[in-house]
C-alpha positions as CSV (number, residue, x, y, z in Angstrom):
1,M,40.8,288.1,333.5
2,T,40.5,291.3,335.4
3,V,40.6,294.8,333.9
4,R,44.1,296.1,333.8
5,I,45.3,299.8,333.5
6,R,49.0,300.0,332.6
7,V,50.8,303.3,332.9
8,L,54.2,301.9,333.7
9,G,55.8,301.8,330.1
10,Q,53.5,302.4,327.2
11,P,50.0,303.0,328.5
12,S,47.4,300.4,327.8
13,L,43.8,299.6,328.9
14,T,42.5,295.9,328.7
15,A,38.9,295.0,329.0
16,V,37.4,292.0,331.0
17,D,37.3,289.9,327.7
18,G,41.0,290.6,327.1
19,A,40.4,293.1,324.2
20,P,42.5,296.2,324.3
21,V,40.5,299.4,324.7
22,R,41.8,302.5,323.1
23,L,41.8,306.0,324.7
24,T,41.6,308.4,322.0
25,S,43.6,311.4,323.3
26,R,46.7,312.0,325.2
27,R,44.8,314.1,327.7
28,S,42.6,311.2,328.6
29,W,45.7,309.2,329.6
30,A,46.9,312.1,331.4
31,L,43.6,312.6,333.3
32,L,43.4,308.9,334.1
33,A,47.0,308.8,335.4
34,Y,46.6,311.8,337.6
35,L,43.4,310.4,339.1
36,L,45.1,307.0,339.7
37,Q,47.9,308.8,341.7
38,S,45.5,310.8,343.8
39,G,45.4,307.9,346.3
40,G,41.6,308.2,346.4
41,R,41.6,311.8,347.5
42,T,38.8,314.1,346.5
43,L,40.2,316.4,343.8
44,S,38.9,319.9,342.8
45,R,37.7,320.1,339.2
46,D,39.2,323.5,338.9
47,D,42.7,322.3,340.1
48,V,42.6,319.4,337.5
49,A,41.3,321.7,334.7
50,D,44.2,324.1,335.5
51,L,46.7,321.3,335.6
52,L,45.8,320.0,332.0
53,W,44.7,323.2,330.3
54,P,46.8,326.0,332.0
55,D,46.6,328.2,329.0
56,S,42.8,328.4,328.9
57,G,40.5,330.5,330.9
58,T,38.8,328.7,333.8
59,P,35.4,328.4,332.1
60,Q,36.9,326.9,328.9
61,A,39.3,324.7,330.9
62,R,36.3,323.4,333.0
63,A,34.4,322.8,329.8
64,S,37.4,320.9,328.3
65,L,37.8,318.8,331.4
66,R,33.9,318.0,331.3
67,Q,34.3,316.8,327.7
68,E,37.5,314.8,328.3
69,L,36.0,313.2,331.4
70,A,32.9,312.0,329.4
71,V,35.3,310.4,326.8
72,L,37.4,308.8,329.4
73,R,34.4,307.4,331.4
74,K,32.8,306.0,328.1
75,A,36.0,304.0,327.3
76,L,36.4,302.7,330.9
77,R,32.7,301.6,331.0
78,G,33.3,299.8,327.7
79,A,36.1,298.0,329.4
80,G,33.7,297.0,332.2
81,L,35.1,299.6,334.6
82,D,33.5,302.7,336.3
83,P,36.0,303.9,338.9
84,I,35.6,307.7,338.7
85,E,33.1,309.3,341.2
86,T,32.0,312.8,340.1
87,G,30.6,315.7,341.9
88,K,29.6,319.1,340.7
89,A,33.0,320.5,341.7
90,T,35.0,317.3,342.5
91,L,36.5,314.2,341.2
92,R,37.6,311.0,342.9
93,F,39.1,307.7,341.7
94,T,37.4,304.8,343.6
95,G,39.0,301.7,341.9
96,G,41.1,299.4,344.0
97,T,45.0,299.4,343.8
98,S,45.0,296.0,341.9
99,L,43.3,297.7,338.9
100,A,46.6,299.5,337.8
101,D,50.1,298.4,337.7
102,V,51.4,301.6,339.3
103,T,49.2,301.5,342.3
104,E,49.8,297.7,342.8
105,M,53.5,298.2,342.5
106,E,53.5,300.9,345.2
107,R,51.2,298.7,347.4
108,R,53.7,295.7,347.0
109,I,56.8,297.9,347.8
110,A,55.0,299.1,350.9
111,G,54.4,295.4,351.9
112,G,58.2,295.1,352.0
113,S,58.5,291.2,351.9
114,Q,60.8,289.6,349.4
115,G,57.8,288.2,347.7
116,D,56.1,291.6,347.6
117,L,59.4,293.3,346.3
118,R,59.7,290.5,343.6
119,E,56.2,291.2,342.3
120,A,56.8,295.0,342.4
121,A,59.9,294.7,340.4
122,A,58.0,292.5,337.8
123,L,55.2,295.2,337.5
124,Y,57.6,298.0,336.5
125,G,57.4,297.9,332.7
126,G,59.2,301.2,332.0
127,D,58.8,304.9,332.6
128,F,55.5,306.2,333.9
129,L,53.4,307.1,330.9
130,D,56.3,306.5,328.6
131,G,56.1,308.4,325.4
132,L,53.3,310.8,326.6
133,S,53.7,314.5,326.7
134,L,51.3,317.5,326.9
135,R,51.7,321.2,326.2
136,S,51.1,322.0,329.8
137,E,54.1,323.1,332.0
138,P,52.4,322.3,335.3
139,F,51.5,318.8,334.1
140,T,55.0,318.2,332.7
141,D,56.5,319.2,336.0
142,W,54.2,316.7,337.9
143,L,54.9,313.9,335.2
144,E,58.6,314.3,335.5
145,A,58.5,314.2,339.2
146,E,56.4,311.1,339.2
147,R,58.5,309.4,336.7
148,A,61.7,309.9,338.8
149,R,59.9,308.9,342.0
150,L,58.4,305.7,340.5
151,K,61.7,304.9,338.8
152,A,63.5,305.2,342.2
153,L,60.9,303.0,343.8
154,A,61.3,300.3,341.3
155,L,65.1,300.4,341.4
156,G,64.9,300.1,345.1
157,A,63.0,296.9,344.8
158,L,65.3,295.7,342.0
159,D,68.3,296.4,344.0
160,E,66.9,294.6,347.0
161,Q,66.3,291.5,344.7
162,L,69.9,291.8,343.6
163,R,71.2,292.0,347.1
164,A,69.2,289.0,348.2
165,S,70.5,287.0,345.2
166,V,74.0,287.9,345.9
167,E,73.7,286.9,349.5
168,A,72.2,283.5,348.4
169,G,75.3,283.0,346.2
170,A,73.5,281.6,343.2
171,P,75.1,283.0,340.0
172,P,72.0,282.4,337.7
173,Q,69.8,284.4,339.9
174,V,72.4,287.2,340.3
175,I,72.7,287.4,336.5
176,R,68.9,287.8,336.2
177,A,68.6,290.3,339.0
178,A,71.5,292.4,337.8
179,E,70.2,292.4,334.1
180,A,66.9,293.6,335.4
181,V,68.5,296.5,337.3
182,L,70.5,297.6,334.4
183,A,67.5,297.4,332.0
184,V,66.0,300.3,334.1
185,D,69.3,302.2,334.8
186,P,72.2,301.3,332.6
187,L,74.5,303.7,334.5
188,R,74.3,301.6,337.8
189,E,77.9,300.6,338.2
190,P,77.4,298.3,341.2
191,A,74.9,296.2,339.2
192,H,77.6,296.1,336.4
193,R,80.0,294.7,339.0
194,A,77.5,292.1,340.3
195,L,76.9,291.0,336.9
196,M,80.6,290.7,336.1
197,R,81.2,288.7,339.2
198,A,78.3,286.4,338.6
199,L,79.3,285.6,335.1
200,A,82.8,284.9,336.0
201,E,81.8,282.6,338.9
202,A,79.4,280.8,336.5
203,G,82.5,280.0,334.3
204,R,81.7,282.7,331.7
205,K,84.9,284.7,331.9
206,A,84.6,286.1,328.3
207,A,81.0,287.3,329.0
208,A,82.1,289.0,332.2
209,L,84.8,290.9,330.3
210,R,82.4,291.8,327.7
211,Q,80.1,293.2,330.4
212,Y,82.9,295.5,331.6
213,E,83.4,296.8,328.1
214,T,79.5,297.5,328.0
215,C,79.8,299.3,331.3
216,R,82.8,301.4,330.0
217,A,81.0,302.3,326.8
218,V,77.7,303.3,328.5
219,L,79.6,305.4,331.1
220,Q,81.6,307.1,328.3
221,R,78.7,307.7,326.0
222,Q,76.3,309.2,328.6
223,L,78.5,310.7,331.2
224,H,81.9,311.0,329.5
225,V,83.7,309.2,332.4
226,D,85.5,305.9,332.9
227,P,84.4,303.2,335.2
228,S,85.5,303.5,338.7
229,A,88.7,302.1,340.3
230,E,86.7,299.4,341.9
231,T,85.2,298.3,338.6
232,R,88.5,298.5,336.7
233,A,90.2,296.4,339.4
234,L,87.4,293.7,339.2
235,A,87.8,293.5,335.5
236,E,91.6,293.1,335.9
237,E,91.1,290.4,338.6
238,I,88.8,288.4,336.2
239,R,91.1,288.8,333.3
240,A,93.8,287.2,335.4
241,R,91.9,284.2,336.4
242,P,92.4,280.8,334.8
243,D,90.1,280.2,331.8
244,M,88.7,277.2,333.7
245,P,88.0,278.4,337.2
246,P,88.7,276.1,340.2
247,L,86.2,273.3,340.8
248,P,84.1,273.2,343.9
249,P,85.8,271.9,347.0
250,E,83.8,268.8,346.8
251,A,85.8,267.6,343.7
252,E,88.6,265.9,345.5
253,A,90.0,262.5,344.7
254,D,90.6,259.9,347.4
255,D,94.3,260.5,347.3
256,G,93.8,264.3,348.1
257,G,94.2,265.3,344.5
258,T,91.5,266.8,342.3
259,S,88.8,264.7,340.5
260,A,86.2,265.8,338.1
261,A,83.4,264.4,335.9
262,A,84.1,265.5,332.4
263,L,81.4,266.3,329.8
264,V,81.9,266.8,326.1
265,L,78.9,267.9,323.9
266,V,79.1,268.0,320.1
267,L,76.9,268.4,317.0
268,P,77.5,265.1,315.1
269,E,75.2,266.0,312.3
270,A,77.2,269.2,311.4
271,A,80.0,267.0,310.0
272,A,77.6,265.4,307.4
273,L,76.6,268.7,305.9
274,D,77.7,269.5,302.4
275,T,80.9,271.7,302.1
276,G,78.9,274.3,300.3
277,F,76.3,274.6,303.1
278,D,75.5,278.3,304.2
279,P,78.2,279.0,306.8
280,V,76.3,281.8,308.4
281,A,73.4,279.4,309.1
282,L,75.8,276.9,310.5
283,Y,77.4,279.6,312.7
284,E,74.0,280.7,314.0
285,A,73.1,277.2,314.9
286,Q,76.5,276.5,316.6
287,T,76.1,279.6,318.6
288,Q,72.6,278.8,319.8
289,F,73.9,275.3,320.8
290,S,76.9,276.6,322.6
291,D,75.0,279.3,324.5
292,F,72.3,276.9,325.7
293,A,74.8,274.3,326.7
294,R,77.0,276.6,328.6
295,R,74.0,278.1,330.4
296,T,72.8,274.6,331.3
297,V,76.3,273.8,332.6
298,A,76.4,276.9,334.8
299,E,73.0,276.4,336.2
300,L,73.9,273.0,337.3
301,G,77.2,274.0,339.0
302,G,79.6,273.0,336.2
303,R,82.4,275.0,334.6
304,S,82.7,275.4,330.9
305,L,86.1,275.4,329.3
306,S,87.0,277.6,326.3
307,G,86.7,275.7,323.0
308,P,85.4,275.9,319.4
309,G,81.7,276.7,318.8
310,D,80.8,273.2,317.6
311,R,81.6,271.5,321.0
312,V,81.3,272.4,324.6
313,V,83.7,270.9,327.2
314,A,82.7,271.1,330.9
315,L,83.9,269.8,334.3
316,F,81.5,269.0,337.2
317,A,82.2,267.8,340.8
318,E,79.4,265.3,340.6
319,P,78.8,262.7,337.8
320,E,75.0,263.0,338.3
321,A,75.1,266.8,337.5
322,A,77.1,266.1,334.4
323,A,74.7,263.4,333.2
324,L,71.8,265.7,333.8
325,A,73.3,268.5,331.9
326,A,74.0,266.2,328.9
327,L,70.5,264.9,328.9
328,M,69.0,268.4,329.0
329,V,71.3,269.6,326.1
330,T,70.9,266.5,323.9
331,A,67.2,266.8,324.2
332,E,67.0,270.3,322.9
333,P,66.8,270.4,319.0
334,V,69.1,273.0,317.4
335,P,67.3,274.8,314.5
336,L,69.3,275.0,311.3
337,A,68.1,277.2,308.5
338,G,67.9,275.2,305.1
339,A,68.1,271.8,306.9
340,P,66.4,269.7,309.5
341,A,67.1,270.5,313.1
342,M,70.2,268.9,314.7
343,Y,70.4,267.2,318.1
344,P,73.6,267.3,320.1
345,A,75.4,264.3,321.4
346,G,77.3,263.9,324.7
347,G,80.1,261.9,326.3
348,L,80.9,261.5,330.0
349,A,84.0,260.3,331.9
350,R,85.5,260.8,335.3
351,G,89.1,260.9,336.4
352,A,91.9,263.0,338.2
353,L,92.9,266.4,336.7
354,A,95.8,268.8,337.1
355,V,95.7,272.5,336.9
356,I,99.1,273.8,335.6
357,G,100.1,277.3,336.1
358,T,97.3,279.9,335.6
359,A,95.4,278.3,332.7
360,G,96.7,274.9,331.8
361,L,94.7,271.9,332.6
362,A,95.2,268.2,332.0
363,S,92.9,265.2,332.4
364,V,92.6,261.8,330.8
365,A,88.9,262.1,331.6
366,L,88.6,264.9,329.0
367,H,89.9,262.5,326.3
368,A,87.7,259.7,327.5
369,A,84.6,262.0,327.3
370,A,85.6,263.2,323.9
371,R,85.9,259.7,322.6
372,S,82.5,258.8,324.0
373,A,80.9,262.0,322.4
374,A,82.4,261.0,319.0
375,L,80.7,257.6,319.2
376,A,77.4,258.9,320.4
377,G,74.6,259.5,317.7
378,P,72.3,262.6,317.7
379,G,70.3,262.9,320.9
380,E,72.4,260.2,322.6
381,V,74.7,260.4,325.7
382,L,77.4,257.8,326.3
383,A,79.4,257.4,329.5
384,A,82.4,255.5,330.5
385,A,81.5,252.2,332.2
386,D,83.2,253.1,335.5
387,L,80.4,255.8,336.0
388,G,77.7,253.1,336.2
389,G,77.8,252.9,340.0
390,A,77.5,256.7,340.3
391,L,74.7,257.1,337.8
392,A,72.6,253.8,338.3
393,E,70.3,255.2,341.0
394,S,69.2,258.3,339.1
395,F,69.3,257.3,335.3
396,D,68.7,254.3,333.1
397,L,71.7,252.6,331.8
398,A,72.2,250.2,328.9
399,P,75.2,248.8,327.0
400,G,76.8,251.2,324.6
401,P,78.0,250.8,321.0
402,A,81.4,249.9,322.2
403,D,83.2,248.0,325.0
404,G,83.5,250.1,328.1
405,L,80.6,252.5,327.3
406,L,77.1,252.8,328.7
407,R,74.1,254.5,327.1
408,V,72.6,257.0,329.6
409,S,68.8,258.0,329.5
410,A,66.3,259.5,331.7
411,P,64.4,257.2,334.0
412,A,61.7,255.3,332.2
413,E,58.7,257.3,333.8
414,T,59.5,260.9,332.5
415,G,62.5,261.6,334.7
416,G,62.1,259.5,337.7
417,A,58.6,258.4,338.4
418,P,58.6,255.4,340.7
419,A,56.8,252.3,339.5
420,E,53.5,251.7,341.1
421,S,54.0,248.0,340.9
422,A,56.4,245.6,339.3
423,P,55.7,244.7,335.6
424,A,54.0,241.3,335.5
425,E,56.3,238.4,334.5
426,T,54.1,238.0,331.3
427,E,53.1,241.4,330.0
428,P,50.0,241.8,328.0
429,P,50.5,242.4,324.3
430,G,51.4,246.0,323.4
431,A,52.8,246.9,326.9
432,E,56.3,247.4,325.6
433,P,55.4,249.7,322.7
434,W,53.1,251.6,324.8
435,R,55.8,252.3,327.3
436,A,58.3,253.2,324.5
437,W,55.7,255.6,322.9
438,R,55.2,257.5,326.2
439,R,59.1,257.8,326.8
440,A,59.5,259.0,323.2
441,M,56.7,261.5,323.4
442,A,58.1,262.9,326.7
443,R,61.5,263.7,325.2
444,G,59.9,265.0,322.0
445,A,61.2,262.1,319.8
446,L,58.2,262.0,317.5
447,D,59.7,259.8,314.9
448,T,60.7,257.2,317.7
449,A,57.0,257.4,319.0
450,R,55.8,256.7,315.5
451,Q,58.0,253.6,315.3
452,A,56.4,252.4,318.6
453,A,53.0,253.0,317.2
454,D,53.8,251.0,314.2
455,R,55.1,248.1,316.3
456,A,51.9,248.1,318.4
457,A,49.9,248.0,315.1
458,A,51.9,244.9,313.9
459,L,51.4,243.0,317.2
460,P,48.8,240.2,317.3
461,G,46.2,240.3,320.1
462,T,46.2,244.2,320.6
463,G,43.5,245.0,318.0
464,P,43.5,248.4,316.3
465,G,42.7,250.5,319.5
466,L,46.2,250.7,321.1
467,A,48.0,251.8,317.9
468,A,45.1,254.2,317.1
469,V,45.6,255.9,320.6
470,M,49.3,256.3,319.9
471,T,48.8,257.4,316.4
472,G,46.1,259.9,317.5
473,G,48.3,261.3,320.2
474,L,51.1,262.0,317.7
475,A,48.6,263.5,315.2
476,L,47.4,265.9,317.9
477,V,50.8,267.3,318.9
478,R,51.8,267.5,315.2
479,G,48.8,269.6,314.5
480,R,46.6,267.2,312.4
481,L,43.6,267.5,314.6
482,A,41.1,265.8,312.2
483,A,43.3,262.8,312.0
484,A,43.7,262.8,315.6
485,E,40.0,262.8,316.4
486,E,39.4,260.1,313.8
487,A,42.0,257.9,315.4
488,L,41.2,258.7,319.1
489,V,37.5,257.8,318.9
490,T,38.5,254.2,318.9
491,A,39.7,254.7,322.5
492,E,36.1,254.4,323.5
493,T,36.2,250.7,323.1
494,L,39.8,250.0,324.2
495,H,40.1,248.1,327.4
496,S,42.7,249.1,329.9
497,L,46.3,247.8,329.5
498,P,48.1,247.6,332.9
499,D,51.8,248.0,332.2
500,G,53.3,248.3,335.7
501,H,52.9,252.2,335.9
502,G,49.2,252.5,335.9
503,Y,48.8,254.6,332.7
504,D,45.7,253.2,331.0
505,P,45.9,253.8,327.2
506,G,42.1,253.8,326.8
507,L,41.5,256.5,329.4
508,T,44.5,258.4,328.2
509,G,43.2,258.2,324.6
510,R,39.8,259.5,325.7
511,A,41.3,262.3,327.6
512,L,43.4,263.2,324.5
513,L,40.1,263.0,322.4
514,A,38.5,265.6,324.7
515,W,41.4,268.0,324.3
516,T,41.2,267.5,320.5
517,Q,37.5,268.2,320.4
518,A,38.1,271.4,322.4
519,L,40.8,272.6,320.1
520,R,38.6,271.9,317.0
521,G,36.0,274.3,318.5
522,R,33.5,271.7,319.9
523,P,33.3,272.5,323.6
524,G,30.1,270.6,324.3
525,P,31.3,267.2,323.2
526,A,34.8,268.0,324.7
527,G,33.3,268.7,328.2
528,E,31.1,265.6,328.1
529,T,34.1,263.4,327.1
530,L,36.3,264.8,329.8
531,R,33.6,264.4,332.6
532,R,33.2,260.8,331.7
533,V,37.1,260.2,331.6
534,L,37.7,261.7,334.9
535,S,34.7,259.9,336.5
536,E,36.1,256.5,335.0
537,C,39.7,257.2,336.3
538,E,38.5,257.8,339.9
539,G,36.1,254.8,339.8
540,A,38.9,252.6,338.4
541,E,41.3,253.7,341.1
542,R,44.1,254.5,338.6
543,P,46.0,257.3,340.4
544,A,48.7,257.7,337.7
545,T,46.1,257.8,334.8
546,L,43.9,260.2,336.9
547,M,46.9,262.5,337.3
548,L,47.7,262.5,333.5
549,C,44.1,263.1,332.7
550,Q,44.0,266.0,335.2
551,V,46.9,267.6,333.4
552,I,45.1,267.3,330.1
553,A,41.9,268.6,331.7
554,A,43.7,271.7,333.1
555,A,45.2,272.4,329.7
556,M,41.9,272.0,327.9
557,Q,39.8,274.0,330.4
558,E,42.4,276.9,330.2
559,D,41.9,276.8,326.4
560,L,38.2,277.1,326.9
561,G,38.6,279.9,329.4
562,E,37.4,277.9,332.3
563,T,40.3,279.2,334.5
564,R,39.1,278.2,338.0
565,S,38.3,274.7,337.0
566,A,41.7,274.6,335.3
567,Q,43.5,275.7,338.4
568,A,41.7,273.2,340.6
569,A,42.7,270.3,338.1
570,A,46.3,271.5,337.9
571,R,46.6,271.7,341.6
572,A,45.3,268.1,342.0
573,A,47.6,266.9,339.3
574,F,50.6,268.7,340.9
575,G,50.0,266.8,344.2
576,A,49.5,263.5,342.4
577,A,52.6,263.8,340.3
578,R,55.1,263.6,343.1
579,G,58.0,261.5,342.0
580,R,57.2,262.3,338.2
581,P,59.2,265.5,337.7
582,Q,58.1,266.2,334.1
583,W,54.4,265.9,334.8
584,Q,54.8,267.8,338.1
585,A,56.5,270.7,336.3
586,V,53.7,270.8,333.6
587,A,51.1,270.9,336.3
588,L,53.0,273.7,338.2
589,G,53.2,275.6,334.8
590,L,49.4,275.2,334.4
591,V,48.8,276.5,338.1
592,G,51.0,279.5,337.1
593,R,49.0,280.2,334.0
594,A,45.8,280.1,335.8
595,R,47.1,282.4,338.6
596,D,48.3,284.8,335.9
597,R,45.0,284.8,334.2
598,M,43.3,285.6,337.5
599,G,45.5,288.7,338.0
600,N,48.2,287.2,340.3
601,A,51.6,288.7,339.1
602,A,53.4,285.7,340.7
603,G,51.9,283.3,338.1
604,A,54.4,284.4,335.5
605,A,57.5,283.6,337.6
606,Q,55.8,280.3,338.5
607,M,55.7,279.3,334.8
608,S,59.2,280.3,334.2
609,E,60.3,278.2,337.1
610,A,58.2,275.3,335.9
611,L,59.8,275.4,332.4
612,A,63.2,275.3,333.8
613,A,62.2,272.3,336.0
614,Y,60.5,270.6,332.9
615,R,63.7,271.0,330.9
616,A,65.8,269.8,333.8
617,A,63.8,266.6,333.9
618,G,64.6,266.1,330.3
619,G,61.1,267.3,328.8
620,V,60.9,268.6,325.4
621,L,57.4,268.1,324.0
622,M,55.5,270.8,326.0
623,V,58.2,273.6,325.6
624,P,56.2,275.4,322.8
625,F,53.2,275.3,325.0
626,F,55.2,276.9,327.8
627,H,56.4,279.6,325.4
628,A,52.8,280.4,324.5
629,W,51.6,280.5,328.1
630,M,54.6,282.8,329.1
631,A,54.2,285.0,326.0
632,E,50.5,285.6,327.1
633,A,51.7,286.4,330.6
634,G,54.2,288.9,329.2
635,L,51.6,290.8,327.2
636,E,49.2,290.8,330.3
637,A,52.2,292.5,332.2
638,G,52.8,295.0,329.4
639,R,56.1,293.5,328.3
640,A,55.4,293.2,324.6
641,G,59.1,292.8,323.6
642,E,59.6,289.9,325.9
643,A,56.3,288.3,324.6
644,L,57.5,288.7,321.1
645,V,60.8,286.9,321.8
646,L,58.9,284.2,323.7
647,A,56.5,283.6,320.9
648,D,59.4,283.5,318.3
649,E,61.3,281.1,320.4
650,G,58.2,278.8,320.8
651,L,57.7,278.8,317.0
652,S,61.3,278.0,316.4
653,H,61.2,275.1,318.9
654,G,58.0,273.8,317.5
655,T,59.4,273.8,314.0
656,A,62.5,272.0,315.1
657,S,60.6,269.4,317.3
658,G,57.6,268.9,315.0
659,V,55.2,270.1,317.8
660,Q,52.9,272.2,315.5
661,V,49.5,272.2,317.3
662,V,50.3,275.4,319.2
663,E,51.7,277.3,316.2
664,P,48.4,279.3,315.5
665,E,48.4,280.5,319.2
666,L,52.0,281.6,319.0
667,L,51.4,283.5,315.8
668,R,48.3,285.2,317.3
669,L,50.4,286.3,320.4
670,Q,53.1,287.5,318.0
671,A,50.6,289.7,316.3
672,L,49.3,291.1,319.4
673,A,52.8,291.8,320.7
674,L,53.6,293.7,317.3
675,V,50.3,295.7,317.9
676,R,51.4,296.6,321.5
677,Q,54.9,297.7,320.1
678,G,53.3,300.1,317.8
679,H,53.4,298.1,314.5
680,G,49.7,297.9,314.1
681,G,49.7,300.4,311.2
682,D,52.6,299.0,309.1
683,G,51.1,295.7,308.1
684,Q,53.3,293.5,310.3
685,A,50.6,292.9,312.9
686,E,48.0,292.2,310.1
687,G,50.2,289.8,308.4
688,A,50.8,287.9,311.7
689,Y,47.1,287.7,312.4
690,M,46.5,286.4,308.9
691,A,49.2,283.8,309.4
692,A,47.6,282.7,312.6
693,I,44.2,282.2,311.0
694,E,45.7,280.3,308.2
695,A,47.7,278.1,310.5
696,A,44.5,277.3,312.6
697,R,42.7,276.4,309.4
698,R,45.5,274.3,308.3
699,I,45.6,272.1,311.4
700,G,41.8,272.3,311.9
701,A,41.8,274.3,315.3
702,G,38.6,276.1,315.2
703,L,39.2,277.3,318.7
704,F,42.5,279.0,317.7
705,E,40.9,280.4,314.5
706,L,38.2,282.1,316.5
707,R,40.7,283.5,319.0
708,A,42.8,284.9,316.2
709,A,39.8,286.3,314.5
710,V,38.6,288.1,317.6
711,G,42.1,289.8,318.0
712,F,42.3,290.7,314.3
713,A,38.8,292.1,314.3
714,A,39.6,294.3,317.4
715,H,42.6,295.6,315.5
716,L,40.6,296.4,312.4
717,R,38.0,298.1,314.5
718,R,40.7,300.3,316.0
719,A,42.0,301.0,312.5
720,G,38.6,302.2,311.5
721,R,37.6,299.3,309.4
722,P,34.5,298.0,310.9
723,K,33.0,296.1,308.0
724,E,36.2,293.9,307.7
725,A,36.2,293.5,311.4
726,A,32.7,292.2,311.3
727,A,33.4,289.9,308.5
728,R,36.4,288.3,310.4
729,L,34.2,287.8,313.4
730,E,31.6,285.9,311.4
731,A,34.2,283.7,309.9
732,G,35.8,283.0,313.3
733,L,32.4,282.1,314.9
734,A,31.7,279.8,311.9
735,A,34.7,277.9,312.8
736,V,33.3,276.7,316.2
737,E,30.2,275.1,317.5
738,T,28.1,277.8,319.2
739,G,25.5,275.7,320.8
740,G,25.3,275.1,324.5
741,P,27.2,277.2,327.2
742,P,29.5,279.6,325.2
743,M,33.2,279.3,325.9
744,A,35.1,282.5,326.8
745,D,36.4,283.1,323.2
746,I,32.7,282.9,321.9
747,R,31.6,285.4,324.6
748,A,34.5,287.8,323.6
749,A,33.5,287.6,319.9
750,R,29.9,288.4,320.8
751,A,30.8,291.3,322.8
752,L,33.0,292.7,320.1
753,Q,30.2,292.1,317.6
754,Q,27.9,294.2,319.9
755,R,30.4,297.1,320.1
756,L,30.8,297.0,316.3
757,S,26.9,297.3,316.0
758,M,27.0,300.4,318.2
759,D,29.9,302.1,316.4
């Protein structure tokens, strides 16, 4: 991780080991920012002193500058950085542009390419030196001018991103780009109009009209004016549109009429709730379900119809898109306070439709889809049998619970992986439950995976090894690491089990064992196990197993701070995962994580794209991991609010799906985000750090306990509590094995110990 100086938004300084470094005075930040913005020019000490201490005489101002400069350089050196060159009468900043967000943003804008502008826009975290002020009129004049200039530059980059998105004609991208512009300048009326149009085109008419009301309220509150005639006319035009916008022109029946694939999504488990169940909790769950479903429909080119919150009705031009939307939504658990998470169900049908007048719509397909949805169980998608021909190439189909219905599921190998060879006519014992376990794990159906493991354990001829690998993998994701390690050690003696797709359970189990050992804080055994596994995969010429083990290796190496090795493994896995959308998306996310950790701002966007692709392929299991990776990137970019939301969503998803192994890391990131938001002194951050340490101890993750302890100790040190900080570090180091080459978290802990001893 490179040192980062952030002055766009709330200022922050981060050391090489990731620990925040505190600058003790506002003038230190003012001096650092002024030097940053000097462009490497040699500055006169007298000029800088007069800027920061205009009311002092020249000798006193020079003395104050000398003292402030010593404080600033000490802090920078503590962060592993010494970018200030001093002369008897001069100062010069010698650091590269990539050290600071502001200089890197300006460099990217000067580059001018779409990629440069996208990264420049991502770097703008808020007003220059947000919240900082000095009793110095010359400095205040300079600061206000710089704030205005940098804001204008950022808005120019954001406007260009919005223009390119509008030209591309992709409503989801326009929505994101317009929202980014309005986050910086809520008075920008053209961005309000672009957002209104995109929402309407995505079938979200009500949201488009709400955006108009937001625009009107902001203009009235801040400028005491009404929206322009152009904006008012757009609102009226959207208001007059039918509730269900016209389908794409491809949706034409053979007779020249209009045909559509209808999708109905419901929450079947809601009907079983007691009549006294908390209505507010149910409303919140229904809202979350409806919002996610409608976003998914829009992103896949469908049109949502208006309806009650407990169901979503949509029309698509193509049945394949409707089926993919159904699988994505039904795989996503809906958290419900006071009860287990609910899983949506979906129904599909196709037929002619008629649009009557400006808003009326009639289609037998809607009734057929509603009937299918009513018969579907939680997490299930049923389709009318006449859709079989349209869906057979892209999805797995099986007979449904009633005549004329098919059960639709993602292709067997995580969303479309081609079989490497046809299954043998007589499969070895355990092949069927092994396949069923992998499929269930991919979609986050942990109870179904447990049933597959139980079937494997009951089969004669498989021995204890296969069931132990399946049980150990489940224990790993559920956050029972001691039980996972105990089960997975049996993989050492398990012979390979060819199953038509090349995934060897013995090698897979040993790779999972390595990851478990790393999380438990045993980097030495973990590294040795992983090296052996990768060597065996290559020697056995099992490309699918090698790909899977490379993904696990990349995740493990990132956890240990071996970022370059992780990037190499993730890149290799990405190339080998072609035809396996879920694994390719996970590998892409790990590549993005490594890029972000090495200082490449494009890594965060890559992780976001990978998560969208993972969900589109029906993936569920890795969603909390993605949230942790993206929250870390948000903190690195100075977007603490975004990181806090991502961590909260990851915790919610993990609770709903049962994936608890990443809970301590999400809690740690939550704590760090609270510190960055200024909640370090009110007890919130301290409580979150304590929760992270307790969660790590509960699941047996020594690595996560140490990481949380380092963050907590750094927080306690800044709060002037060095003895407590030292005690936290000692406890964290006791949770891991410290022999052999130290992993990144051990190095960070020892560096902090050294700083504490010098305080």
